[in-house]
Residue, then its C-alpha position, 0 to 999 in steps of 0.5 A: x499498500x502507497x502513502x496516498x493510499x494510507x493518506x486516502x485510508x486515514x480521510x475516508x475513516x476521521x471524517x466517516x467518523x467524525x460524520x456519522x458523530x454530528x449526523x447522529x447529534x443532530x438528528x437526534x438533537x443530542x449534544x453528544x451522539x451517545x447520548x441517542x438511542x440511536x448511536x448504541x442501534x444504528x450509528x456505532x454499528x455503521x462506525x464497525x462496518x465502517x472500519x471492517x470495508x475499510x480494513x478488508x479495502x486496505x488490509x495493512x495493518x487493519x486494527x489502527x481504522x477502528x481507532x482512526x473511526x474512534x479519533x474521528x469521532x472523539x474529535x467532533x465532541x470536543x469541537x462540538x462540546x462545551x463541558x470538558x469534564x467528563x473529557x478523560x472518561x470520555x477518552x478511555x470510552x472511544x479507546x474501547x469502543x476501537x477496540x472492537x473494530x481491530x479485533x472484526x480486522x483480524x478477523x477480515x485480515x486473515x480471511x482477504 
């Protein structure tokens, strides 16, 4: 995989995560997307699907796409939030949310 492909993949992951977060927040009317039930039933599963697709399309070190998608969501949360009192807890949660995607991508790599 060349440098251009890696940059495109990172861009897709980060922007995709940010768009998923912000769209959920706007549609639900919540400040933080994960306060909406649709985050858990639609957005988070779509995040996992996005990372699986990225892992299949860009199979070198596929675990990184789960973290990149969650990084995009983290960035959007930071930009759209005015209360940072729970930010450290949120960062830990995003890291934990990335683990299933990283694990799925390890499986995708085995079958690629």
